[in-house]
TIVEXKOL-385487 format. One line per 10 residues: for each residue x, y, z of N, C-alpha, C. Coordinates in Angstrom, 2 decimals. Layout:
residues N
X,Y,Z,X,Y,Z,X,Y,Z  ... $
end
This chain:
residues 136
8.66,8.39,30.79,9.15,7.52,29.69,10.29,6.80,30.03  10.09,5.40,29.98,11.26,4.34,30.24,12.16,4.43,28.92  13.46,3.46,29.21,14.20,3.43,28.11,13.79,2.28,27.29  12.77,1.43,27.78,12.20,0.25,26.83,10.87,0.65,26.06  10.49,1.71,26.29,9.29,2.24,25.78,9.51,2.31,24.16  8.47,1.88,23.35,8.41,2.19,21.96,7.89,3.51,21.63  8.30,3.82,20.33,7.62,5.17,19.80,6.10,5.02,19.71  5.59,3.79,19.37,4.30,3.43,19.15,3.45,3.67,20.50  4.18,3.26,21.60,3.63,3.41,22.97,3.40,4.80,23.37  4.48,5.80,23.13,4.19,7.11,23.21,3.20,7.76,22.45 $
3.05,7.13,21.12,2.13,7.89,20.15,0.51,7.34,20.66  0.60,6.20,21.17,-0.70,5.76,21.61,-1.13,6.54,22.86  -0.09,6.80,23.79,-0.60,7.65,25.10,-0.95,9.00,24.62  -0.14,9.55,23.77,-0.52,10.93,23.32,-1.82,10.96,22.58  -2.21,9.98,21.86,-3.50,9.81,21.10,-4.58,9.70,22.32  -4.43,8.87,23.35,-5.35,8.68,24.35,-5.53,10.03,25.01  -4.63,10.80,25.32,-4.65,12.12,25.96,-5.55,13.08,25.08  -5.20,13.11,23.97,-5.99,14.12,23.01,-7.32,13.61,22.95  -7.66,12.36,22.68,-9.12,11.99,22.74,-9.76,12.18,23.91  -9.14,11.85,25.13,-9.81,12.12,26.40,-10.07,13.75,26.54 $
-9.38,14.63,26.02,-9.61,15.91,26.01,-10.67,16.29,25.17  -10.76,15.76,23.93,-11.73,15.93,22.82,-13.06,15.53,23.24  -13.08,14.18,23.50,-14.29,13.58,23.50,-14.95,13.41,24.82  -16.27,13.61,24.84,-16.78,13.52,26.28,-17.59,12.12,26.25  -17.47,11.64,27.59,-18.14,10.36,27.63,-19.71,10.55,27.50  -20.23,9.49,27.13,-21.66,9.64,26.87,-22.69,9.59,28.01  -23.80,10.19,27.93,-24.50,10.46,29.07,-25.25,9.29,29.26  -25.39,8.64,30.50,-26.16,7.39,30.63,-27.53,7.67,31.03  -28.57,7.01,30.66,-29.91,6.96,30.79,-30.18,6.98,32.40  -31.29,7.33,32.69,-31.64,7.09,34.08,-31.75,5.84,34.90 $
-32.14,4.90,33.99,-32.53,3.65,34.48,-31.28,2.68,33.98  -30.21,3.29,33.64,-29.04,2.39,33.41,-28.58,1.55,34.32  -28.46,1.98,35.44,-28.07,1.17,36.59,-28.89,0.10,36.90  -30.30,0.21,36.97,-31.28,-0.78,37.18,-31.31,-1.82,36.09  -31.00,-1.52,34.82,-30.87,-2.43,33.74,-29.80,-3.29,33.80  -28.65,-2.54,34.20,-27.26,-3.33,34.42,-27.49,-4.26,35.35  -27.97,-3.99,36.60,-28.24,-4.89,37.68,-28.99,-5.95,37.25  -30.14,-5.66,36.48,-30.96,-6.88,36.23,-30.34,-7.71,35.21  -29.57,-7.19,34.29,-28.69,-8.04,33.22,-27.74,-8.89,33.98  -27.15,-8.26,34.82,-26.10,-9.05,35.79,-26.66,-10.21,36.43 $
-27.84,-9.96,36.97,-28.52,-11.09,37.83,-28.95,-12.19,36.88  -29.52,-11.81,35.68,-29.87,-12.70,34.57,-28.61,-13.55,34.16  -27.55,-12.94,33.99,-26.31,-13.69,33.55,-25.81,-14.41,34.55  -25.91,-14.25,35.73,-25.40,-14.99,36.97,-26.31,-16.37,37.01  -27.53,-16.23,36.72,-28.51,-17.40,36.55,-28.08,-18.54,35.64  -27.53,-18.10,34.46,-27.20,-19.07,33.47,-25.95,-19.92,33.79  -26.16,-21.22,33.32,-25.15,-22.24,33.59,-24.17,-22.02,32.44  -22.96,-21.74,32.79,-21.85,-21.24,31.73,-21.60,-22.73,30.89  -21.61,-23.88,31.40,-21.26,-24.85,30.67,-22.46,-25.36,29.83  -23.65,-25.02,30.10,-24.83,-25.36,29.30,-24.72,-24.32,28.10 $
-24.36,-23.08,28.38,-24.33,-21.97,27.54,-23.36,-22.31,26.50  -22.05,-22.71,27.05,-20.94,-23.03,26.18,-21.19,-24.27,25.15  -21.95,-25.30,25.71,-22.21,-26.43,24.78,-23.36,-25.86,23.80  -24.39,-25.19,24.13,-25.33,-24.80,23.29,-24.47,-23.91,22.12  -23.66,-22.95,22.49,-23.01,-22.19,21.60,-22.18,-23.00,20.37  -21.40,-24.10,21.06,-20.58,-25.07,20.34,-21.47,-25.76,19.32  -22.73,-26.24,19.97,-23.38,-27.06,19.00,-24.09,-26.09,17.71  -24.33,-24.80,17.99,-24.92,-23.72,17.01,-23.76,-23.63,16.16  -22.43,-23.48,16.49,-21.29,-23.29,15.60,-21.13,-24.47,14.66  -21.29,-25.66,15.37,-21.13,-26.77,14.47,-22.25,-27.03,13.49 $
-23.46,-26.66,13.82,-24.47,-26.53,12.87,-24.30,-25.62,11.80  -23.95,-24.28,12.06,-23.55,-23.29,11.28,-22.52,-23.66,10.12  -21.30,-24.43,10.90,-20.27,-24.94,9.86,-20.90,-25.79,8.93  -21.60,-26.71,9.34,-22.17,-27.89,8.61,-22.99,-27.22,7.42  -23.81,-26.23,7.82,-24.74,-25.51,6.80,-23.97,-24.72,5.81  -22.84,-24.10,6.28,-21.93,-23.26,5.38,-21.19,-24.30,4.39  -20.72,-25.36,4.96,-20.07,-26.35,4.05,-21.05,-27.04,2.98  -22.26,-27.18,3.32,-23.35,-27.78,2.39,-23.45,-26.69,1.44  -23.62,-25.32,1.68,-23.80,-24.38,0.78,-22.87,-24.16,-0.14  -21.46,-24.47,0.35,-20.33,-24.14,-0.38,-20.22,-25.32,-1.56 $
-20.72,-26.52,-1.03,-20.65,-27.65,-1.99,-21.60,-27.45,-3.04  -22.82,-27.13,-2.67,-23.76,-26.65,-3.67,-23.42,-25.56,-4.72  -22.70,-24.64,-4.14,-22.21,-23.44,-5.01,-21.18,-24.01,-5.92  -20.24,-24.91,-5.55,-19.29,-25.60,-6.44,-19.90,-26.34,-7.57  -20.97,-26.96,-7.19,-21.64,-27.93,-8.12,-22.44,-26.95,-9.30  -22.88,-26.03,-8.82,-23.75,-24.99,-9.60,-22.77,-24.46,-10.61  -21.59,-23.94,-10.04,-20.51,-23.27,-10.87,-20.06,-24.23,-12.04  -19.82,-25.44,-11.54,-19.34,-26.37,-12.47,-20.42,-26.45,-13.61  -21.61,-26.78,-13.09,-22.69,-27.00,-14.12,-22.72,-25.87,-15.07  -22.62,-24.51,-14.46,-22.73,-23.40,-15.35,-21.52,-23.32,-16.43 $
-20.33,-23.79,-15.81,-19.17,-23.86,-16.79,-19.27,-24.60,-17.93  -19.68,-25.95,-17.54,-20.07,-27.00,-18.69,-21.07,-26.55,-19.52  -22.14,-25.93,-19.15,-23.20,-25.48,-19.90,-22.67,-24.32,-20.83  -21.97,-23.34,-20.23,-21.47,-22.19,-21.22,-20.36,-22.85,-22.02  -19.53,-23.72,-21.83,-18.68,-24.17,-22.85,-19.36,-25.13,-24.03  -20.43,-25.74,-23.46,-21.29,-26.34,-24.69,-21.93,-25.19,-25.47  -22.52,-24.33,-24.84,-23.38,-23.28,-25.71,-22.11,-22.51,-26.55  -21.06,-22.29,-26.11,-20.13,-21.64,-26.85,-19.72,-22.42,-27.95  -19.32,-23.79,-27.78,-19.10,-24.60,-28.75,-20.15,-24.66,-30.01  -21.37,-24.84,-29.58,-22.44,-24.78,-30.49,-22.49,-23.51,-31.21 $
-22.46,-22.39,-30.67,-22.49,-21.18,-31.33,-21.24,-21.04,-32.32  -19.99,-21.42,-31.91,-19.07,-21.39,-32.84,-19.22,-22.30,-34.09  -19.84,-23.43,-33.80,-20.11,-24.36,-34.99,-21.01,-23.83,-35.81  -22.12,-22.98,-35.33,-23.18,-22.46,-36.28,-22.52,-21.11,-36.94  -21.73,-20.34,-36.22,-21.42,-19.23,-36.74,-20.08,-19.20,-37.65  -19.21,-20.23,-37.44,-17.93,-20.22,-38.21,-18.40,-20.42,-39.72  -18.99,-21.16,-40.20,-19.32,-21.09,-41.71,-19.94,-19.94,-42.20  -20.77,-19.25,-41.42,-21.30,-18.03,-41.89,-20.38,-16.88,-41.91  -19.40,-16.96,-40.91,-18.44,-15.99,-40.72,-17.35,-16.18,-41.95  -17.10,-17.46,-42.19,-16.18,-17.73,-43.30,-16.69,-17.25,-44.55 $
-17.84,-17.46,-44.85,-18.39,-16.85,-46.17,-18.13,-15.36,-46.19  -18.33,-14.62,-45.05,-18.50,-13.04,-45.01,-17.05,-12.52,-44.74  -16.20,-13.26,-43.97,-14.91,-12.71,-43.78,-13.70,-13.41,-44.39  -14.08,-14.71,-44.77,-12.90,-15.22,-45.31,-11.99,-16.11,-44.21  -10.67,-15.91,-44.58,-9.66,-16.66,-43.63,-9.50,-15.94,-42.33  -10.13,-14.71,-42.14,-9.95,-14.02,-40.87,-11.12,-14.56,-39.76  -11.83,-15.29,-40.29,-13.13,-15.75,-39.30,-12.71,-16.27,-38.15  -11.70,-17.32,-37.98,-11.27,-17.77,-36.85,-10.72,-16.76,-35.83  -9.88,-15.79,-36.38,-9.46,-14.65,-35.56,-10.47,-13.92,-35.01  -11.59,-13.56,-35.70,-12.74,-12.64,-35.22,-13.33,-13.44,-34.12 $
-13.54,-14.81,-34.29,-14.24,-15.58,-33.43,-13.50,-15.57,-31.85  -12.16,-15.77,-32.12,-11.17,-15.83,-31.09,-11.16,-14.47,-30.26  -11.04,-13.47,-31.04,-11.16,-12.05,-30.44,-12.47,-11.75,-29.77  -13.62,-12.11,-30.36,-15.08,-12.01,-29.87,-15.03,-12.76,-28.52  -14.48,-13.90,-28.47,-14.61,-14.76,-27.15,-13.76,-14.13,-26.12  -12.66,-13.66,-26.51,-11.63,-12.94,-25.50,-12.43,-11.62,-24.97  -12.96,-10.96,-25.72,-13.88,-9.69,-25.59,-14.82,-10.04,-24.47  -15.70,-11.20,-24.71,-16.81,-11.35,-23.96,-16.16,-11.87,-22.52  -15.16,-12.58,-22.60,-14.45,-13.01,-21.38,-14.03,-11.83,-20.45  -13.36,-10.93,-21.11,-12.95,-9.75,-20.42,-14.07,-9.00,-19.96 $
-15.23,-8.89,-20.60,-16.32,-8.14,-20.26,-16.98,-8.61,-18.89  -16.92,-9.96,-19.04,-17.45,-10.76,-17.86,-16.69,-10.55,-16.62  -15.33,-10.45,-16.92,-14.56,-10.35,-15.73,-14.58,-8.83,-15.10  -14.67,-7.93,-16.01,-14.79,-6.61,-15.74,-16.14,-6.31,-14.91  -17.32,-6.82,-15.32,-18.45,-6.57,-14.62,-18.42,-7.39,-13.24  -17.87,-8.47,-13.18,-17.65,-9.10,-11.82,-16.72,-8.28,-11.04  -15.63,-7.79,-11.43,-14.85,-7.02,-10.72,-15.42,-5.66,-10.15  -16.30,-4.99,-11.03,-16.92,-3.96,-10.58,-18.02,-4.19,-9.54  -18.55,-5.25,-9.41,-19.63,-5.74,-8.73,-18.86,-5.90,-7.27  -17.84,-6.57,-7.27,-16.95,-6.83,-6.09,-16.29,-5.56,-5.32 $
-16.11,-4.57,-6.36,-15.58,-3.46,-5.85,-16.61,-2.39,-5.23  -17.64,-2.46,-5.80,-18.91,-1.78,-5.25,-19.27,-2.38,-3.96  -19.13,-3.56,-3.67,-19.42,-4.30,-2.57,-18.48,-4.30,-1.45  -17.26,-3.70,-1.89,-16.24,-3.56,-0.94,-15.41,-4.90,-0.75  -15.50,-5.80,-1.58,-14.68,-7.04,-1.69,-13.31,-7.13,-2.24  -13.17,-5.97,-2.93,-11.79,-5.78,-3.60,-10.94,-4.80,-2.85 $
end
């Protein structure tokens, strides 16, 4: 151990030693060396500049497709929000007179509370879906 060694380095070396004692290396198949030699010879035949240009063009195409899908998603989301706001406005316009007849002066408070409860329910369902998928 040198004076410049970090505690993390000592810990990593100790972990490596423990793992090497505990874990056994995997058994190779009988034809592993033949398949490895064949793969290496095929890899040597490919032109690296051609491979690089092909991979870069694939990357550019993937990025363009991803950006296009993102823009479509933004447009759909905006359309959904506008539609939902319109539907909510129409529902309130139709429901408010009926609620005022039955609840009186508390009708706006009931509508506001119901809207908040629906919003919280939507957020909760979305959060659970993300948590289940491991995104949160």
